[in-house]
N, C-alpha and C positions, 0 to 999 in steps of 0.2 A: 111445197115449202122450199125446194132448193133454188127457185128462181126468183127469190125475193131480192129487190135492189137493197144492198147493204147500206145505202145512205138514206133509206126510207125510215119513217117513224116507227113502222112495224118491227123492222129489223133491230132498231135502237131499243124497242121495248122487249123484244125477245131475247137479245143478247148484247147488252150495251157495251161490254168490253170489245167484242168483235166489231161492232159498229164504229167505235172510236178508232180502231186500228184500219178499217177499211175506208175510212173517209178520204176524200180527194184533198181536203185543205191540209190534212197532215201529211200526205204524201207530197204535195207541192212544196210545203215548207221544208221538208227533209231533202228534197231534190235541189232545192235552192241553197240550202246549207252544204250539201255536197259539192255543188258547183262552186261555191265560194272557197271551199277547202282546196279543191283541185286547181283552181286559179291561183291560190296562194303557193301551192307546191310547185306549180308551173313557173311562177315568178321567181321563186327561190332557186329553182334549177337553172334558169336563165342567168340569173345573177351570179350563181356559182361558176358557170361557164365563162362569163365575162370578167369575173374578178371584181365586180361592183356590188352595190347594195341593191336588194330586191325592192322595187316599187309596188306599193300596195295596189293590187288590182281593184277595179270597181266591182262591188258586190252585185249579185244578181238583183234586178229590180223586184221589189215586194209591194204589195198593196199598202197603203197608208205610209209609204216612204217619205211623201212630202209633208205629212202631218207631223208637227213637233209635239212630243208628249212631254208634259211637265209632271214630274213626280213630287209630291209634297205640297202642291199648291192647295191652299185652304185646309192643311192638315191640322188635326187636333194636336195641342200640346201633349207631352207625354203624361203629365198628371191627369188630364182630362181623359186620355185614351185609357189609362188604368181604371178610372172610375167607371168608365163605359163597360170595359170587360167585366168588372166586379158586378155591375148591375145585371149583365147578361148572364153571368154565373148563377146569381141569385134567382133570376127568372127560371132557369133550367131546373133548379132544385125544387122549385115549387110545384 
Protein backbone atom coordinates (compact mmCIF):
# COMPACT_ATOMS: atom_id res chain seq x y z
CA UNK A 1 0.00 0.00 0.00
CA UNK A 2 2.99 2.32 0.25
CA UNK A 3 3.36 2.55 -3.52
CA UNK A 4 -0.07 3.95 -4.37
CA UNK A 5 -0.02 7.00 -6.62
CA UNK A 6 -1.23 9.90 -4.47
CA UNK A 7 -3.14 11.33 -7.44
CA UNK A 8 -5.17 8.13 -7.86
CA UNK A 9 -8.82 7.67 -6.97
CA UNK A 10 -7.87 4.98 -4.44
CA UNK A 11 -5.54 7.33 -2.57
CA UNK A 12 -8.26 9.97 -2.63
CA UNK A 13 -10.71 7.48 -1.15
CA UNK A 14 -8.32 6.22 1.54
CA UNK A 15 -6.99 9.59 2.67
CA UNK A 16 -8.68 12.58 0.97
CA UNK A 17 -6.75 15.17 2.99
CA UNK A 18 -3.38 13.76 1.93
CA UNK A 19 -4.52 13.45 -1.68
CA UNK A 20 -5.44 17.16 -1.73
CA UNK A 21 -1.97 18.13 -0.52
CA UNK A 22 -0.15 15.73 -2.80
CA UNK A 23 -1.85 16.77 -6.03
CA UNK A 24 0.32 18.33 -8.72
CA UNK A 25 -2.28 20.97 -9.56
CA UNK A 26 -2.00 22.54 -6.12
CA UNK A 27 1.79 22.31 -6.22
CA UNK A 28 1.94 24.03 -9.61
CA UNK A 29 -0.35 26.82 -8.41
CA UNK A 30 1.78 27.39 -5.30
CA UNK A 31 4.98 27.44 -7.35
CA UNK A 32 3.49 30.00 -9.75
CA UNK A 33 2.47 32.19 -6.78
CA UNK A 34 5.97 31.92 -5.30
CA UNK A 35 7.46 32.87 -8.66
CA UNK A 36 5.22 35.96 -8.81
CA UNK A 37 6.19 37.07 -5.30
CA UNK A 38 9.90 36.58 -5.97
CA UNK A 39 9.65 38.53 -9.23
CA UNK A 40 7.96 41.41 -7.41
CA UNK A 41 10.60 41.38 -4.67
CA UNK A 42 13.31 41.44 -7.35
CA UNK A 43 11.63 44.36 -9.13
CA UNK A 44 11.40 46.28 -5.84
CA UNK A 45 15.07 45.68 -5.05
CA UNK A 46 16.10 46.81 -8.54
CA UNK A 47 13.95 49.95 -8.21
CA UNK A 48 15.43 50.68 -4.79
CA UNK A 49 18.95 50.51 -6.22
CA UNK A 50 18.12 52.77 -9.15
CA UNK A 51 16.01 55.23 -7.18
CA UNK A 52 13.00 54.75 -9.47
CA UNK A 53 9.64 53.05 -9.16
CA UNK A 54 9.27 49.30 -9.51
CA UNK A 55 7.65 48.13 -12.73
CA UNK A 56 5.18 45.36 -12.08
CA UNK A 57 6.63 42.17 -13.57
CA UNK A 58 4.55 39.83 -15.71
CA UNK A 59 2.99 37.06 -13.69
CA UNK A 60 3.82 33.45 -14.41
CA UNK A 61 1.46 32.15 -17.14
CA UNK A 62 -1.36 30.01 -15.80
CA UNK A 63 -4.01 27.92 -17.52
CA UNK A 64 -7.13 29.88 -18.45
CA UNK A 65 -5.26 33.21 -18.33
CA UNK A 66 -6.75 34.10 -21.72
CA UNK A 67 -10.30 33.38 -20.60
CA UNK A 68 -12.17 36.31 -19.11
CA UNK A 69 -14.26 35.46 -16.10
CA UNK A 70 -17.33 37.47 -15.38
CA UNK A 71 -18.67 37.36 -11.87
CA UNK A 72 -22.29 38.19 -11.28
CA UNK A 73 -23.51 37.58 -14.81
CA UNK A 74 -27.10 36.32 -14.64
CA UNK A 75 -26.93 36.49 -10.84
CA UNK A 76 -30.09 36.37 -8.76
CA UNK A 77 -31.22 39.58 -7.10
CA UNK A 78 -30.62 39.60 -3.33
CA UNK A 79 -34.28 39.05 -2.39
CA UNK A 80 -34.60 36.03 -4.70
CA UNK A 81 -31.34 34.65 -3.35
CA UNK A 82 -32.66 34.92 0.22
CA UNK A 83 -35.83 33.09 -0.83
CA UNK A 84 -33.77 30.35 -2.45
CA UNK A 85 -31.69 29.89 0.73
CA UNK A 86 -34.87 29.81 2.84
CA UNK A 87 -36.30 27.05 0.63
CA UNK A 88 -33.09 25.04 0.92
CA UNK A 89 -33.13 25.38 4.73
CA UNK A 90 -36.72 24.18 4.84
CA UNK A 91 -35.89 21.19 2.64
CA UNK A 92 -33.05 20.20 5.02
CA UNK A 93 -35.34 20.37 8.05
CA UNK A 94 -37.78 17.87 6.50
